[in-house]
N, C-alpha and C positions, 0 to 999 in steps of 0.2 A: 473751430475757427469761426469768428463772427464778422459781419460786415463792419467796415470802418472807413472813415475818410482818410485820404492821403494827399500829400503835395502832388499837384498835377502838372503836366506839360501843356504846351499850346495845343488846343483842340481844333481840328479841321473836319468839317462835315463834307462828305462827298455824295452828291446826288447823282444817281445813275439808274437807268431802267433795268440793267442786268449786269452781271459780272462775268458770264461765260462768253466765249468767242474771242477770236484773235484781236479784234479792235479794242475791246474792253480790257483784255489781258495786258496788252501793250501799254495802254494808258495808265492802268493801275500800277503796273510795274514801275513806270517812271515816277508816279506820285509817291509810291511806296519808298523808292530809293531816295528821293529828295526830302521827304518827310523825316527819314532817318538822319539825314545830314543836318536838318534843323532841329532834331530832337523833338519832333511833334507827334501827337497821336492823331490817327486818321480813323473816322467813323463813317462807314459806308452805308448809306440809306438806300436799300434796294427797293425802289418804289414804282417801277414800271414806267411806261410812257404816258404822257398826258393825253387825254381824249383817245386812248387806244380803242380800236374796235374789238379787241380781245378782252373778255371779262377778267381773265386771270392776271392781266396787266393793269387794267383800269382800277380794279378793286384794291390794288396795292398802293394807289396814290395816297391813301390816308396817312401813310407813314411820313410823308413830307410835312404834315401839319404838326407832328409831335417834336418840335424843336423850339428852344427859347434862347434869348440873347445871353443869359447868365451861365449857360452850359456849353455854348459853342463860341469860339473866338473868330472863326472865319469859315467861308463856304467855297467849295468848287462845284460848279454845276456843269455836267456834260450835256449842255443844252441841245447840241446837235443830235444827240441820241434820244433823250427823254422827250424832245419836242418834234420828233420825226412825223407824227400824225396830225399835229395841230397847226393852226395858223399863227403867223408871227405875232399878231395882236394878242392872242390868247396866251402865248408864251410870255410876252411882256407883262401881262397882268399877273401871271403866276409868279414871275420874278419880283414884282413890285412889293409883294408881301414880306420880302426879306431885305428891304432897303436899309434897315439899320445894321445889317451885317457887312463886314468886309467880304466882297463877293468877286469871284472870277468865273467867267464862262469859257467853255471850250467849244470851238468849231462854229459859233454863231456870234454876231455882233449885236449889241443892244446899247441904247444911249446911256451914258454915265456909268456903264459897267465895264471894267477892264476885261478884255478877252484875249485868248490865245488861239490863233487861227493859222492853219496851214495855207500856203499860197496855192490854193486850188486852181485858180485860173491860169497862173504861170505854168504849173505842172501840166495842165491839160493842153496848153498851147505848145509846150515842148514836145509832148506826145504827138499831137496833130501835125506839127511841122515835120517830125521824123517820118510819119506815114506818108505825107504828101511829097516832100522833097527827096527823101532817101529811097522810098519805095514806089513813088509815082502813083499812089492810090488816088482816085478821083471821086468815086461814089462811096462816101463814108457814112454809114448809118450810126445813130446814137441812141442808146437806151439810157434814159436819165432817171433821176430820183423824183421825190415828191415836189410839186410845183411851189409849195410854201417853204421848202427847205433851202437855207442859204447856201450850204455847201453844194447841193445839187444844182442850184441856179448858177453859181460861180463856175462850175465845171461845164455847164451848158454854154455860158457866155464865152469861155475859152475856146470851145468847139466852134461856135459861130464866128468869132473874131478871126481865128486862124484861117477859116475858109475864105473870108473876104480878103485877108492880107495876102493870101496865096493866089488870088484871082479866081477863086471858085465861087459858085452861086450856092447860097443856102437854100436847101430844099426841105420844107416842113414835113413832107411825107416820109423823110428819112429819120425823123425824130419821134420818139414815144417816151412817155413818163411811166414811172413805176416806183418801187421801194428799193431800199438797199439790201435786197434779198435775192436768192437764186431763182425763185419762181418768176421774178420780174424779167430775168434774162430769158427764161423759157417762153413766157408769154410775149415778150418783145419780138423774138425771132418768128414766132407764129403770126404775129400781127403784120410784120413786114412781108413775109413770104406768102401766107395764106389769104390775108385780107386785102392788103394794099398792093400786092404783086409787084413790089419794087425790086430793082436789081442793084446790088451793092457789092463792092469788092473788099470792104473792111468794115468792121463793127467795133465801135468804141462804147464801153460800158462804164456806168457811173461808179461802179465799185467792183472789187475782185469777186465778191460773192455773186453779184449779178452776172459777171462774166462766166462763172462756173455753170450757172443755169443755161446760158447761151451755148457754152461748149457742148453740154449734153444734148441739147436739142439739135444743134448742127450735126454732131456726129451721128445721132440717131437717124438723121435724114440722109446719111451717106456723103455729107459735105466735108471735104478735107480742110483742116486748119494747119498752116496758113495758105496752102496751095490754091484753094478755091476762095476762101474768105479769111482775111486776117482778123484776129480778135485781140483787144486789149482791155485791161481793167484799170483800177485805181485804188490805192491804199498800200499795196505790196505786203499783204498778209503772208506770214511764213508758210501757211498750208499750200498756197496756190502756186508756189514755184515748182511743186512736184506734179502739176498737171502735165499731160502729154498732148501736145507740145507744151513746154514751160511758158507761163503767162507773162507777156510784156505788160508793164504796169507803171504806175507812178508811186514812188515811195512817199508816204506821209511820215514825218518824224514823230511817231506817236509817243515814244518814250520821252523824247525831248519836250513835247507838248505838255505831258504830265509834270515833268520837272519844272518847266517854266511857270505852270499854273501855281505850284506850291511856292515858288520864289515870289511871285506877285502877291499872293494872298498873305504871305508872311510879311512882306513890306507894308501892305495895307494895315495889317494888325498893329505894326509898329508906328503907324501914322505917317508913313512916307507916301509921296506922290509917285504914281506909276503911270506909264503910257496906257491910254485906253485901248489902242490896237497894237497887238504884238504878233507880227507875222513871222512864221518859221518856214524856211525854204523846203520845197519838195524837189524830187529828183526823178527823172525818167529812167526806168530800168529796162534795158533792151534784153529780151529773151527770144524764144523761138516763135511764139504765136503771131508776131508781127511780120515774120519773114526773115529775121536775122539769125545768124548762127555765129556764136562766139568762137574765135580762133585762139589757140594758144600762141603766146609770143615766142617765136623761134629765133629772134635776133637780140636776145638779152645781152650777150657779150658786146655786140656792136653798140648798143645803147650806153653801156657802162663806159666803154673805152672811147666813145665818140667817133667811131669809124663811119665814114660816108660810103654810100653805095658805090661799088666799083673798086674800092681800095682793097689791097691784099689783106687777108685775115691774119692778124697778129695774135699768136698763141701766147698765153701767159706762161704756161709751162706744160710739160708732158706729164704722163702718169708716174714717171720715176720719182718716188718720194724723196730721193736724195737731192732733187732739184728744188724742193719746196723751201723757200727762204724763211727766215724768222718772220712771224706775223707782224711784229712791230715795224719791220722794214719793208714789208711787201705791200705797198700801197694798192697795187692792182687787185691783189687778193682781197684786201679789206673792202675795196669798192664793190667787188663782185658779191661778197657776203652781205654788204649793206643793201645792194639792189635785190638780192634774193629775199631778205627780210621784208623790204618794202612791198615786193610783189605778193608775198604771202599775206601780209597785213591787209593789203588792198583787196585781195580776192575774198578773204574771210570776212572782212568788214562789210563788203558789198553783199555777201550772202546773208550775214546776220543783221545788217542795217545798223551797226554801231561799231565804234572803234574798239579794237582788241589788241592786246600785247601778248598773244598766245605763245609767241616764240621770240626770244631775245637775240641780240646780235651775237653774244658769246655762244649761244646754242647753235646758231647757224654756222658759225666759224668752226665749232667743234665737230658738227655733223659733216661738214664738207671735208675737213681734214681727215676724219675717220673713214669716210667713204673712199677718199683717194688712196689711203693706205690699204684698205681691205680689198680694193679692186686688184691691187698688186699681190697681196699676200694670201687672199682668200681665207681669212680667219672668220668663218661663219659662226662658230660657237661663241667666240669673243664678241662678235657683232650683236648676237641676241642679247647678251648681258648688257651691252651698251644701250640698246634700243628700249629695253623694258622700262627703265625710269621715265623715258619720254612718253611711252604709251600710258603709263600710270598717271602722269601729270596731266596729259591732254584729256584722259578719261575723266579726271576730277574736275576739269573745266567744262564738262558737258559738251565737248566738241564732237560733232558727228564724224564718223569714220570717213565720210566724203572729203572732209577738210584735212584729215590726216594725209590723204592722198595728195592734196594740193601742196602740202609742205614737201613731201618726198618728190613729187613731179618737178617742182621748181629746182630742187637740188639736182635732180637727174638731168634736166635741161642744161644746167650750168656745167655739170660734169662732161656731158657730150660735147659742149663747146670748148672744153679744156683739153680734150683727148687728141693726141697727135701720134701716138704709138700704134703700130699695126695690131689689130685685134682688140684695141681698147674699148671701142664701142660695144662689142660683144660682151666683154667682161662687165661693162656697166649695166647692160641689159640683164645679165645673169644676176648681178648684185641686187638689182631692184626687184627682180622676180622673187629672190630670197627674202628681201624686206617685205614684199607684199605677203608672202607666206607667213612670216612672223606676225605681221599685222592682223591677218585673218585668224590666225591661231589665238591671238590675244582677244580679238573681238568675240570669237566663238566661246572662249572661256568666260568672258564677262557676260555674254548672252545667257550662258547656262546658269551663272550666279543670279542674274536678274530673273530668269524664269523661276528659279527656286524661291526667290523673294516674293514674286507675284503670287505663286501658288500658296505660300504661307499666308499672305495678306488676304487672298480670296477665302481661304478656309476660316480665318479669323472673322472676316466680315460675315460669312455665311452663318457661322455659329452665333454671332451676335444678333443677326437678323432673326434667326429661328427662335432664339430665346425671347426676343422682343415680341414675336408673333404669338407665343403661347402664354405669355404672362398677362394676367388680367388685373392684378392689384397694383394701384398707382405707386404705392411706396416701394414695391419690389422693382417696378420699372425704373424708378429713380435710382435705386441701388445698382441696377445693371448699368445705367448710364454712367454712374460715378466710377464703377469698377473698370469699365472698358474704354474710358476716355484716353488712357495712355496710348493705345494703338491707333485711335482715331486721330490723335494729334491736336486736339482742341485744348487750349490752355484754360479757358473760362467759358461757362455757359450759364445763361439765366433764362428761365421760362416764366413769362408773365402773362396773365390773362386779364381782360377787361372786367372790372366789376360792373361797369355800365358805361356805354358810349353816349356822350352828350353831343349830338350833331351840331348844335348852334354854339357850342363852347368847348371845342376839342381840347383847349388848353387845360381845362379842369377835369378831363376824363381821367379816372383813377384805374390803376392796374394793381393786381395782386401777384406777389412773387410766389410762384409754386415750387420752384426748384432753383438752387444756386450752387455752382461748382466753380472753384477758383484756385489756381495754382496747386492742382492735384489734391485738393481737399473739398469735401462737401461743406457748404456754409450752413451753419445752424440758423434757421430763420426764426427770429423772435417776433412777437406780435408787433413790437414797435418798428420793426424793419420789414413788415410784410406788405404794406400798401404805399404806393407812390403815385404822383402825378405823371401821366404818360410823357409830357413834354419836359420833365425834369430828371429823366432817368440818368442821363450822362452826368448831370451835376451832382448826383448822389454818389458818384465815384464807384459805381458798380464795376466799371471797365478797367480802372487803373491797376496795372500790374505792379508787382513789387520791384521788379528790376527792368529798366529800359522802357522804351516807348512801345506802343501797341498799334496793331491794325485790327479794327473791330468791324463786325458786320451786323447790321440790324435788319432782321427779316420779319415781315408781317406773316401772321398765321391765320388760316381760315379753316372752318369746318363747313364744307359745301360753299354756299355763297355768303355765309355769315362771318363777320370779323370776330376773331377769338382773342388774339393777343399778339405777343412778340416772342421771337427767339433772338437773344442777343449773345453773340459769342466772339471770343477773342482768339486770333491765330498768331503764331510766332512771326515776327517781322523778318526772320532769317530763313523761313521755310520756303519751299518752292511754291509759287503762286498757283500753278496748275493743281498741285496737290491740295492746296487750300480750297480750291473750287470743288474738288472731288469730296473733300471733307464736308464742305458746306452742304452739297447735294445730299450726301448720305445722312448728315445730321438732321436736316430739315425733315426728311422722310421719317426718321425715328421720332422726332418731336411731334409730328402730326399724328403718328400712331398713338403716342402717349396721350395727346389731347383727346383723340377720339375715344380711347378707353376711359379717360377721365370723365368725358361727357356721358358715356354709357353707364358708368357707375352712378353718376348723379341721377340719371333717369331711373336706374334700378332703385335708388333710395327713395325717389318720389313715388314709385310704384308701391314700395313697401309701406310708405306713409298712408297712401290711399287705402291699401288693404287693411291696415290697422284701424283706420277710421271706419271702414265698412264693418269690421268685426265688432268694434265698440257699439255701432248703431244696432247691429243684430242682437248684441247682448242686452242692450237697453230694452229692445222690443220684447225679448224673452222674459226679462224681469217684469215687464208690464203685464204679460200674459199670466205669469205665476201669481202676481198680486191679485189679478182679477179672479183666479180660481180660489184663492184663499179668502178673499173678501167679497163673496157673492152679495152680501147684504149692502156693500158700499158701491156696487156697480151702478145702480140706478142714480145714486147721488153724484158719482164722478163720471158718468157716461159722456156728458158734453165735453168735459175737460180731456178725457181720454181720446175721444175722436180727433180733437185738435192736435194732440200729441202724436197720434198715429199718422195723421196727414203730414205733419212736419217731418217725422222720421222717414216716412216713405219718400218725400221729396228729397231729403238729404241722401237717402240710399240711391235714388234714381240718378242724382247728380254725381255721386261717387262712382256709380257703375259706368256712367258715360265717360268720366275722366279716366277710369281704369281701361276702358276700351281704347281711348285715344292713346294712352301711354303704351298699351300693348302693340298698337299699330306702329308707333314710333320705334318700339323695340325691334319689331320685325324688319322695318326699314334699315335700322342700324345693323341688324344681322346680315341683311343682303349686302350692305356696304362692306362688311368685314369679309364676306365671301369673295367679293370682287377684289379686295386687297390681297387675299390668298392667291387668286389667279395671277395678279400682277407680280407677286413675290416669286411665283414659279417661273414666270416669264423672265424676271430679272436674273434668276439663277441660270436660265438657259443662255441669256446674253453673256454673262460672265464666263460660262464654260466655252461657248463657241469662240469668243474673242481670244481666249487662251489658246485654242487649237489653231486659229488662223495666224497667230503671231509668228510661228516658226516659218511656214512657207513664204510669207510676205517678206520676212527678214532676209531669207536666203535669196529670194528673187531680186531684192534691192541690191544686195551685195554683189550678186553675179552680174547684174546689168551694169553696175558701176565699173566692175573689173573689165567687162567686155568693151565698154566705151574707152577705157584707158588703153588697152592693148591695141584697139583700132586706131586711136590717135597716134600711138607709137609707130604702128605700121605705116600710117599716112606720112609721118615725118621721114621715115626711112625712104619711102617711095619718092617723096618730093626732093629729097637730098641725093637721090640716085644711089643710095647705099643699101638697097634692099637685096638680101641674099636669099638663096633657096631655103637655107635653114631658118632664117627669120620667118619666111612664109609658112614653112611647115609648123614651126612653133605656134605661130598665130592661129593657123587653122585648127590645130589640136585644142588650143585653149578656147578658141571661139566656139567650136562645136560643143565642148564640155559646158561652157557657160550657157549656150543656147539650150542645151538639154536640161540643165538645172532650172533655167527660167521657165521653160515650157512645163516641165514636170511639176514644179511647185506652184506655178500659176494655175495649172489645171486643178491641183489639189485645193488651193484657196477658193477657186471658182466653184468647185463641187461643194465645199463646206458652206460658202456664202449662199449658193443657190438653194441648198436644202434648208439652211437656216431662214432664208428670206421667205420661202414658201410657207414654212410653219409659223413664223412670227407674224407675217402679214395676215394669214388666216386667223391666228389667235387674236389679232388686234381688231378685227372687224367681224360682222355677222352676215356677210353677203352670201347668198346661195350661188353655187356654180357647179359645173360639171368637172369631175376629176376622176382619175384612175385610182382605185382604192389601193392596189398593191404598191404602185409607185409612191403614193402619198405616205403609206405606212413606212416604206423604206426611208423617205425624207425625215419622218418623225424620229426614227431610230438613229439616223445620222446626227440629228440635232441633239439627241440625248446621249451621244457618244461619250462626252466627258464624264457624265455620271455613270454610264454603264461600264466604263473602263475601270472604275473603282471596285466593281464586284465581279464575281466569277460565274454569274448565271448565264445559261444558254437560252436564247430567245428564238423560237421557231414560228415562222409565219406560214399559214396555209390559206392561200387566197388565189382565185383565178387571176391571171395576169391581165386579162382584157375586161375586167369587171369595172364598168363606169357607174358613177353615182352622182345624182343631182341633189346636193344637200349642202350642209354647212361644214366645210372642211376644218375650220377653226374649232368648232365644237367637237368634231371627230378627233382632232389632235389632243384637245384637253382631256377627253375621256381616256384615251390610250395612255397619255402621260401619267394621269393620276392612278390608273390601275397598275401600271408598271412600278411607280413609286410606292404604292400600297404594298405590293409584293416585296420590294426591296427592303422597306422599313419594318414590315410586320411579319412576313411569311418565313423569312430565313434568318438564321443566326449569323453573326459577324464571321466572315471568312468562309461561310458555307457556299457550295456550288449547287445551285438549284436549276430547275427547268421551268420556263414560261412558254406557253403555247397560245398563239392568236389564230383562231380558226374562223374564217369568214366565208359564207356561201349564201346563195339566194334560194328562197323557198316560196313559191307562189307570190311573186312580187313583194316579198318581204325579205329584208336583209337580216341574216342571223349571224351575230357576232358572239362566239364562245371564247371567253378568256379564262385560262386555267393555269394554276401553278401547283407544284408538288411540295409546298411548304408545310409548316406545322399545323395549318388549319385554324378554324374559328370554333370556339366553344359554342355548344348548342344554345346556351342561355343568352348568347350575345348576337345570334344571327338576326333576330328581329329588330335589333337596335343599330346595326352598322350604318344604316343610311340616315340616322338622326344627326342633326347638327351638333358638333362639339363632342360627339361620342368617340372615345379612344380608350384603349386598355393600357397604353404606354405614355400617359401624360407626363410621367416623371422623366421620360427620355426626350421631352421637348416637342411632342406632337400635339397639334391643336384640335384634330378631329373633324376637319371640314372636307377632306378629299373625296370620300365616297358620297357625302351629302351633295357636293357639287356635281359629281357624276350622275347621281339620281335625278337632280333637277334638270340637267342638260338632256338626259335620255327622255324623261317624261314630258318636259315642257317644250324644249326646242325641237327635238326630233320626233315628238308625239309617239314615243315607243314605250317599251316595258323593259325592266331589268329584274332578274331574279338571281339569288345567290344560294348555293349549296356547298356544304363543307363538312369534312370529317377530320377529327384530330389525327395528326401525323400522316394524313393521306392527301392533304391539299385542299384548295378552294377553287370553285368554278363560278363564273358570272355568265349568265346567258342574257344577251341584249338583243331585242328585236325591234325593228321600226320599219315603216313603209318605205319602199324605194323612191316614191315620189314625194 
C-alpha cells in the first residue's frame, strides 16, 4: 500500500498542553462528540504550556509552530490550560500569530477572538452564599490560582463580592495564590496555619485538585472535615466525588464547553458571525465536605398525588395483584411510574453531570408491575430471568453498580408507599435483598471476566515491551510495531524525524518519514514520499482514514534535550477516550525507544567509518615504508616529500583517533541510558503487577461499603416511621457486621500491598541514604514481587537477623535483589520446575555479607568471567537483553563500594557473594 491523497473533511486543530487528567478528558470528549456530528477531523497538538518552568513542557512548544493555513480550516485553543504560567499579554502575542485562522478560545477572553467561558464568578458566588447563609460560616479562607489567570481571578472576584454582599469583611490574610494542582492546596494550608496563624472555619479552593491537596494536609494534622473545617472545590471532576467526605464543588459543564467550541469554529469556517463571549452556566453541587448530608426522598407518593401535610394518606392499591387495574386506565399508577423515572434520571444525571435516558418509562412500569406480583407469589427463579436483561443493558452503558442501586431503591421506596397489607413491607425488604444478591452475583461474574481480560492485556503488553527492549535492528523494530498494532488499538502511525531544524524559518523545516502504518497495513515509503515540510504534514493527507472522520494526536519527540521529530497517530473516534490515552502513553514510550536505537545505530555507523579511515591511513603509511625499503637509492631524492607526507598522515591519524575517542565516550553514555531504561522497565512491570493485586480488595471494599450504606438508610427509614421490628434489627446487625468485616479485611489487605509497594517504589525512584531494617525491607521487596513469584513454584528462604539495621541506599538494595531473583527465574530453572532460592545475610567485622544462591542448572565455566559484561546473555533468542547482572555489578561496586563474586557448577546451582561496608 502506498501513500495517496484523498478527499478530506473539515480539519480542526486543537491546541492543548496535555490530554491526561479529568479536565482535559472531559473537554476532549465534548469536542470529539460534536466533531463527529459535524463530520470533522480533529488534530490534537500536544504542545505543553507556554513559558512553563518545566523543561519537558516548554520544549514541546515547538509543535505549535508547525501549522499552516492550507492544511487547517479552524483552531480551538484551550488557552486557560496552555497559558496557566504566562502573562495575559504574552498569551495575546502567542495567539496573534494565528489571526488568519478561524479561532475559538476556551476558558479565557481575548479581543476579537470568540471564546467559550464557564460562569466562574456566578458559580463561586452560589457556593459562597451556601456556606455563609446555609451553614453560617464567617471566617472563610481561599486558596486561589495564578494571579495572571482569568479563571482564577473570576473565582476570586466571586469570593470577594459574596463576602461584601453578605455583610462580611474581606480579609487579605485569608487569601493565598497557587496553581491548579494538589500541591497548592497542601502549601496553602501550611501557609495559613504555620506562617500566618489565621483561624478559619471553611476553606474554598480554586479547583478540585487543589482541594485534594488541602484534604490530605488537614487530615494529616488531625483536623476533621467538615466538623472542624469545611472544604470546597471547583470543577466537579469525577474522581473527587469519591473523597471521604465527598467534595462539595461547582460543576463546570466541560463536555458542553467542548461541544460549543466546535459549533462556533464550524460557524466561523462557514463565514458566519458568532458572539464573542459565550458563557455556559455552572452549578453548585452540595456534598458532605461543606457540612451537608443528602437525604433520600421519603414522600414521593405525596408529591405525585399532591397531598398536603396533615392529610390522610390515600393508598393507590394494596399488594393484591387482582386489584391492579389496566395500565391504560390507571392514571395514578402511570403518574407514580413517571415520577420514579424522573427521580432516577435526576440522580444519575447529577452524578454523571450529563443527561441520561438509562431507563425508559416502559421499563419502570414493567419493573414495578413485576415486583408487585413477585412480592405476592415469591417467584425468585423467574425474577432472576427477568432481571438479567436489565443488568446486561446497564452494564453495556458503563453504568456503575452504585447507580443500579439508585434504580432499585427508587422502586423500593414506591413499593413501600403502596403497601397496606399486613407483612407487605417485610416481603418487600426480602424481595430487594434477593435483588441485591442477584445484582452482586452479576457484578462478581463481570468482575471475573474483566480480570481475565486485564490479565491477558498485561501479558500481551509485557511480551511486546520485552521484544522491543531486546531488538536492536531498526527494521525489525518497525516489523514488531506493525505486527502488534492490532492489540494496541492504533489505526495509523507515522514516525518522522527532522532532517534539520531551521530556528528562524520553522515553516521550511523538513522532516523525513521513517515509518508509516495505516489501516492495518505498513505503507511502502518511496523516495518521492519520504520528505515533507513540517508545517505541511496534515495537508499531505497522511492522517485521512478511508472510512469516517478521525481523531489524531501529534506528539513531539525528544532524545534528551534535543528535538528529534514527531509521532503522528490516529485513534478510532468510537473507542473509549481513556483507552486512547493509555494507548498514546504506551505508544510514545515505544517510539522513543525506537528513536534511541536508531540514533545508536547511526553513532555505530559513524564509528565504523572512523575506524575504516584509520585503517586506510595505516595502510598508506605501511606502503610508504615498504617503498622506502625497496628504493633505498631514491630515499635521498624523495626525503623532503616523504617527511611532508608523514606529517600529514600523522595529523590525520591524530584527528581520527580523537574523533574515535569522542564517539566511544558517546557510546558509553548511550549504554548507561539504556541501562537506566532497563531499570524503569522493571519498575513498570512491578507497577502493573501490584495494580492487578490491589484491584480485588478495593473492589470488594467499595461494594461492601455501598451495601452497608444502603441497609443503614433502610433501617433509619424504618426507625423514623416507627415500624422497626426486632427481626429488622437482627438482620441489619448481621449484615452490617459482615460488611464491616469485609471492609476491614480487604482494606488491611490493600493497605499492606500499597505500603510494601510504596516503600520499594519510592526507594527505587531516588538515591537517598537512610536507616532501614534489612529483614523487614526484604519482606517488602518479596511482597512487591508477589505477582511474578506466583507464576513460578520456587521456594525463597531468607536468613537474616530481625534486628539488623543498615544505613545505606534501600533502592539500590531492592534493585540488586530483584535482578538476582529474576536472573534465577529466567535462567536457572526450566519452565514448571520447582527450585530453591536462599538469601543469607549476616555481618562480619563491620561488613555486610550477602550470599545469594539457587539450586538451578548452573553456569558453564567458560561463561563465568563474562556474566557481568553488558549485553552478555546465553538466551538472547528467548528475549533477554543481558543487562541484569551488569546493573547488579555496577550498583555493588560503585554505589555500595563493595565487591561481588560468582561461583557455579553445572546442575549444582549458582552462588553470588556480595560484601560491602556497613557505613
